[in-house]
PAZAPA-4460 file (N, C-alpha, C; in steps of 0.05 Angstrom, whole numbers, plus 32768, in hexadecimal, padded with zeros to 4 digits):
% residues 164
    n_x    n_y    n_z   ca_x   ca_y   ca_z    c_x    c_y    c_z   seq   type   mol
   8011   7FE8   8000   8000   8000   8000   8011   8019   8000     1      M     A
   800A   802E   7FF2   801A   8046   7FF3   8018   8054   800E     2      P     A
   802C   8062   8015   802D   8070   802F   801B   8088   802F     3      A     A
   8011   8090   8046   8002   80A8   8049   8015   80C0   8046     4      K     A
   800B   80D6   803C   801C   80EE   803A   8023   80F8   8056     5      K     A
   803C   8101   8058   8045   810C   8071   8043   812B   8070     6      R     A
   8045   8138   8087   8043   8155   8087   805C   8160   8079     7      S     A
   805A   817A   8072   8071   8187   8065   808A   8186   8075     8      T     A
   8088   818A   8090   809F   8188   80A1   80AB   816C   80A1     9      A     A
   809A   8158   809F   80A3   813D   809E   80B0   8137   8083    10      T     A
   80A3   813E   806E   80AD   8137   8053   80C7   8145   804D    11      A     A
   80CA   815E   8058   80E2   816D   8052   80FC   8160   805C    12      A     A
   80FA   8153   8072   8111   8147   807E   8111   8128   807D    13      K     A
   80FB   811D   8073   80F9   8100   8071   80F2   80F2   808B    14      G     A
   80EC   8102   809F   80E4   80F6   80B9   80D2   810A   80C7    15      R     A
   80C4   8102   80DB   80B1   8114   80E9   80BF   812C   80F5    16      P     A
   80B1   8143   80F5   80BD   815B   8100   80C4   8158   811D    17      A     A
   80B5   8147   812B   80B9   8143   8148   80D2   8133   814D    18      A     A
   80DE   8127   8139   80F6   8116   813D   810D   8125   8148    19      A     A
   810E   813F   8143   8124   814F   814C   8121   8156   816A    20      A     A
   810A   8150   8176   8105   8157   8192   811A   8149   81A4    21      A     A
   811F   8156   81B9   8133   814C   81CC   8128   8135   81DC    22      S     A
   813A   8123   81E4   8131   810B   81F4   8128   8113   8210    23      A     A
   812F   812B   8219   8128   8134   8234   810D   8142   8234    24      T     A
   8101   8145   821D   80E8   8153   821A   80D2   8145   822A    25      E     A
   80BF   8154   8234   80A9   8148   8243   8099   8135   8232    26      V     A
   8091   811F   823C   8082   810A   822D   8068   8115   8224    27      R     A
   8062   8112   820A   804A   811C   81FE   8032   810B   8208    28      A     A
   801B   8117   820B   8003   8107   8212   7FFF   80F1   81FD    29      P     A
   7FF6   80DA   8207   7FF3   80C3   81F5   7FE1   80C9   81DD    30      V     A
   7FCB   80D8   81E1   7FBA   80DE   81CB   7FC9   80EE   81B5    31      D     A
   7FDA   8100   81BD   7FEA   810F   81AA   7FFD   80FC   819B    32      D     A
   800A   80EA   81AA   801C   80D6   819E   800C   80C5   818A    33      V     A
   7FF4   80BB   8193   7FE4   80AA   8181   7FDD   80B8   8167    34      A     A
   7FD6   80D1   8169   7FD0   80E0   8151   7FE8   80E4   813F    35      L     A
   7FFF   80E6   814A   8018   80EB   813A   8024   80D1   812F    36      A     A
   801B   80BA   8137   8026   80A1   812E   801E   809D   8110    37      M     A
   8032   8096   80FF   802C   8093   80E3   801B   807A   80DD    38      P     A
   800B   807C   80C8   7FFC   8065   80BF   7FFE   8064   80A1    39      I     A
   7FF8   804C   8096   7FF8   8049   8079   7FDB   804C   806F    40      R     A
   7FD8   8050   8055   7FBE   8052   804A   7FAD   803A   8051    41      D     A
   7F94   803E   8059   7F82   8029   805F   7F83   8020   807D    42      G     A
   7F96   802B   808C   7F98   8024   80A8   7F89   8039   80B9    43      E     A
   7F7E   8031   80CF   7F71   8044   80E1   7F86   8050   80F3    44      E     A
   7F81   8069   80FC   7F94   8077   810D   7F99   8068   8127    45      A     A
   7FB0   806C   8133   7FB6   8060   814D   7FA4   806B   8162    46      W     A
   7F9B   805A   8174   7F8B   8064   818B   7F9D   8065   81A4    47      T     A
   7F93   8072   81B8   7FA2   8074   81D1   7FA7   8058   81DC    48      R     A
   7F93   8046   81DB   7F96   802B   81E6   7FAB   801C   81D7    49      A     A
   7FAC   801F   81BC   7FC1   8011   81AC   7FDD   801B   81B3    50      E     A
   7FE0   8035   81B6   7FFA   8040   81BD   8002   8037   81D9    51      V     A
   7FEF   8036   81EC   7FF5   802C   8207   7FFD   800F   8206    52      D     A
   7FF0   7FFF   81F6   7FF7   7FE3   81F3   8013   7FDF   81E7    53      E     A
   8018   7FF0   81D3   8033   7FEF   81C6   8049   7FF5   81DA    54      L     A
   8045   800B   81E9   8058   8012   81FE   805C   7FFC   8212    55      R     A
   8045   7FF0   821B   8046   7FDA   822F   8055   7FC2   8224    56      A     A
   8051   7FBC   820A   805F   7FA6   81FE   807D   7FAB   81FD    57      D     A
   8085   7FC4   81F6   80A1   7FCB   81F5   80AE   7FCB   8211    58      L     A
   809F   7FD5   8224   80AA   7FD4   8240   80AC   7FB8   824A    59      E     A
   809A   7FA6   8243   809C   7F8A   824B   80B4   7F7D   823D    60      A     A
   80B8   7F84   8224   80D0   7F7A   8215   80E9   7F83   8224    61      D     A
   80EA   7F9C   822C   8102   7FA6   823A   8107   7F96   8254    62      I     A
   80F2   7F92   8263   80F5   7F82   827C   80FE   7F65   8277    63      D     A
   80F1   7F59   8262   80F8   7F3D   825C   8116   7F3B   8253    64      R     A
   811E   7F4E   8242   813A   7F4D   8238   814E   7F53   824E    65      H     A
   8147   7F65   8260   8159   7F6A   8277   815D   7F51   8287    66      R     A
   8147   7F43   828C   8148   7F2A   829C   8159   7F15   828D    67      H     A
   8154   7F12   8273   8164   7EFF   8263   8181   7F05   8264    68      T     A
   8188   7F1F   8263   81A5   7F27   8264   81B0   7F20   827F    69      I     A
   81A2   7F26   8294   81AB   7F1F   82AF   81B1   7F01   82B3    70      E     A
   819E   7EF1   82AA   81A1   7ED4   82AC   81B8   7ECA   829B    71      V     A
   81BA   7ED4   8282   81CF   7ECB   8270   81EB   7ED4   827B    72      A     A
   81EC   7EEC   8286   8206   7EF5   8291   820E   7EE5   82A9    73      E     A
   81FA   7EDD   82BA   81FF   7ECD   82D1   8209   7EB1   82C9    74      G     A
   81FB   7EA5   82B5   8203   7E8B   82AB   821F   7E8D   829E    75      D     A
   8224   7EA2   8290   823E   7EA6   8283   8254   7EA8   8298    76      L     A
   824F   7EB7   82AD   8263   7EBA   82C2   826A   7E9F   82CE    77      A     A
   8255   7E8E   82D2   825A   7E73   82DD   826A   7E62   82CA    78      G     A
   8264   7E64   82B0   8273   7E54   829C   8290   7E5D   829A    79      L     A
   8294   7E77   829C   82B0   7E81   829B   82BF   7E78   82B4    80      I     A
   82B2   7E7A   82CB   82BE   7E71   82E4   82C5   7E54   82E3    81      R     A
   82B2   7E44   82D9   82B7   7E27   82D6   82CC   7E21   82C1    82      D     A
   82CE   7E32   82AD   82E1   7E2E   8298   82FE   7E31   82A1    83      G     A
   8302   7E3F   82B7   831D   7E42   82C2   8327   7E28   82CD    84      A     A
   8315   7E16   82D2   831D   7DFC   82DD   8320   7DE7   82C7    85      D     A
   8325   7DEF   82AF   8327   7DDC   8298   833F   7DCA   8299    86      N     A
   8353   7DCF   82A9   836B   7DBF   82A9   8364   7DA2   82B0    87      A     A
   836D   7D90   829F   8368   7D73   82A4   834D   7D69   829C    88      G     A
   833B   7D7B   8292   8320   7D72   828A   8321   7D65   826F    89      R     A
   830E   7D55   826A   830A   7D47   8250   8305   7D5D   823A    90      D     A
   8312   7D5A   8223   830E   7D6E   820D   82F1   7D71   8205    91      P     A
   82E1   7D5B   8207   82C5   7D5D   8200   82B6   7D6F   8214    92      A     A
   82BD   7D6D   822E   82B1   7D7E   8242   82B8   7D9B   823E    93      D     A
   82D1   7DA0   8236   82DA   7DBB   8231   82CC   7DC6   8219    94      I     A
   82C8   7DB6   8204   82BA   7DBE   81EC   829D   7DC5   81F2    95      G     A
   8290   7DB5   8203   8274   7DBA   820B   8273   7DD4   821B    96      L     A
   8285   7DD9   822D   8286   7DF1   823D   8289   7E0A   822B    97      A     A
   829B   7E07   8217   829F   7E1E   8204   8286   7E23   81F4    98      N     A
   8278   7E0E   81EB   825F   7E10   81DC   824A   7E1F   81ED    99      F     A
   8247   7E16   8206   8234   7E23   8218   823A   7E40   821D   100      E     A
   8254   7E46   8220   825D   7E62   8224   8255   7E73   820B   101      R     A
   825B   7E68   81F4   8254   7E77   81DB   8236   7E7B   81D8   102      D     A
   8226   7E67   81E0   8209   7E6A   81DF   8200   7E80   81F2   103      Q     A
   820A   7E81   820A   8202   7E96   821D   820B   7EB1   8213   104      E     A
   8222   7EB3   8207   822B   7ECD   81FC   8219   7ED6   81E6   105      M     A
   8211   7EC4   81D5   81FF   7ECB   81BF   81E4   7ED3   81C9   106      T     A
   81D9   7EC5   81DD   81C0   7ECC   81E9   81C1   7EE7   81F6   107      L     A
   81D5   7EED   8204   81D8   7F07   8211   81DA   7F1E   81FC   108      A     A
   81EA   7F19   81E7   81ED   7F2D   81D2   81D2   7F32   81C4   109      H     A
   81C3   7F1D   81BD   81A9   7F21   81B0   8196   7F30   81C2   110      S     A
   8196   7F29   81DC   8184   7F37   81EF   818C   7F54   81F2   111      A     A
   81A5   7F5B   81F1   81AE   7F77   81F3   81A4   7F86   81DA   112      R     A
   81A7   7F7A   81C3   819D   7F87   81AA   817F   7F8C   81AB   113      E     A
   8170   7F78   81B3   8153   7F7B   81B5   814B   7F90   81CA   114      A     A
   815A   7F90   81E0   8155   7FA4   81F5   8159   7FC0   81EA   115      L     A
   816E   7FC5   81DC   8174   7FDF   81D1   815F   7FE7   81BC   116      E     A
   8156   7FD3   81AC   8141   7FD9   8198   8127   7FE1   81A5   117      Q     A
   8120   7FD4   81BB   8107   7FDB   81CA   8109   7FF7   81D6   118      A     A
   8120   7FFC   81E2   8125   8017   81ED   8123   802D   81D8   119      R     A
   812F   8027   81C1   812F   803A   81AB   8112   803E   81A1   120      E     A
   8103   8029   819F   80E7   802C   8196   80D7   803E   81AA   121      A     A
   80DB   803B   81C4   80CD   804C   81D7   80D6   8069   81D4   122      L     A
   80F0   806E   81D0   80FA   8089   81CB   80EE   8095   81B2   123      R     A
   80EC   8084   819D   80E0   808E   8184   80C3   8096   8187   124      A     A
   80B4   8086   8197   8098   808D   819C   8097   80A9   81AA   125      I     A
   80A7   80AC   81BE   80A7   80C5   81CD   80AF   80DD   81BC   126      E     A
   80C1   80D9   81A9   80CC   80EE   8198   80BC   80F2   817E   127      Q     A
   80A8   80E2   817A   8097   80E6   8162   80A3   80DB   8149   128      G     A
   80B7   80C9   814A   80C3   80BE   8132   80BF   80A0   8130   129      R     A
   80AE   8095   8140   80A8   8078   8140   8096   8072   8128   130      Y     A
   809B   805B   811B   808A   8051   8106   8092   8059   80EA   131      G     A
   80A8   8066   80E7   80B2   806D   80CC   80C8   805A   80C5   132      Y     A
   80C8   8050   80AC   80DC   803E   80A3   80F8   804B   80A2   133      C     A
   810B   803E   80AD   8127   8048   80AD   8133   8049   8092   134      A     A
   8128   803A   807F   8133   8039   8064   8126   804D   8051   135      E     A
   810B   804C   804F   80FD   805D   803C   80EF   8075   8048   136      C     A
   80EB   8075   8062   80DE   808C   806F   80C0   808B   8070   137      G     A
   80B4   8077   8063   8097   8074   8062   808E   8067   807C   138      N     A
   8074   8069   8082   806A   805B   809A   806E   803D   8098   139      P     A
   8076   8031   80AE   807B   8014   80B0   8061   8005   80AD   140      I     A
   804C   800F   80B9   8032   8002   80B9   802A   7FFA   80D5   141      G     A
   8012   8001   80DB   8007   7FFD   80F6   8007   7FDF   80FD   142      K     A
   7FFD   7FCF   80EB   7FFB   7FB2   80F0   8017   7FA5   80F6   143      G     A
   802A   7FAD   80E6   8046   7FA2   80EA   8050   7FAB   8105   144      R     A
   804C   7FC4   810D   8056   7FCE   8126   8048   7FC1   813E   145      L     A
   802E   7FBA   813B   8020   7FAD   8150   802B   7F91   8155   146      Q     A
   8034   7F84   813F   803F   7F69   8142   805C   7F6A   8149   147      V     A
   806B   7F7D   813D   8088   7F7F   8142   808E   7F9C   814B   148      H     A
   8089   7FA3   8164   808C   7FBF   816D   80A8   7FCB   8169   149      P     A
   80BC   7FB9   8167   80D8   7FC3   8163   80E0   7FC6   8146   150      R     A
   80CD   7FC1   8134   80D3   7FC3   8117   80DC   7FDF   810F   151      A     A
   80F1   7FE1   80FF   80FB   7FFA   80F5   80F9   7FFD   80D7   152      V     A
   80EF   7FE8   80CA   80EB   7FE9   80AD   80CF   7FDF   80A5   153      M     A
   80C5   7FEB   8090   80AC   7FE1   8085   80B1   7FC5   8079   154      C     A
   809B   7FB7   8073   809E   7F9C   8069   80AE   7F9B   804F   155      V     A
   80A8   7FAE   803E   80B6   7FAE   8024   80D4   7FB1   8027   156      E     A
   80DD   7FC4   8037   80F9   7FC9   803B   8106   7FB2   804A   157      C     A
   80F8   7FA6   805D   8102   7F90   806C   8107   7F78   805A   158      K     A
   80F4   7F73   8048   80F7   7F5C   8035   810E   7F61   8022   159      Q     A
   8111   7F7A   8019   8127   7F81   8008   8142   7F7D   8016   160      R     A
   8143   7F85   8030   815C   7F82   8040   8163   7F65   8044   161      A     A
   814E   7F54   8048   8153   7F38   804D   815D   7F29   8034   162      E     A
   8156   7F33   801C   815F   7F27   8003   817C   7F2D   7FFD   163      R     A
   8186   7F42   8009   81A2   7F4B   8004   81B6   7F37   800E   164      R     A
***
């Protein structure tokens, strides 16, 4: 679907005029945020309840990822501590310990990335720049954002990026 036209201030810079707002700015009322959220042709405007749900989902993501990071870092610390006792151990045991350590490191790294994406999505909502594709600047789409609140690309640009 073609994107809805953006305001002159938005079109001139390729992003919403509010995107230049400072991060320390007072939080806009939810109704104002809902009205400013971009939509694609054929989509209904965001409601206060939908924006509240979106924020709650992102905040729950943040909590979940923080917990995942804490657990993974604790497990990793134990594996590293145990790894210091590798002298005289069977090579298969050492290999398994190294594999487990790598898995925990990967899990912690992925959780950190997802945590930062969720934080950035909340900042973008507050600053009026949430919902615009990072590649083409068009609205991402309400349906996509409700399913994937951390999405930064519209479906078309995401598919193009995945084919590269």
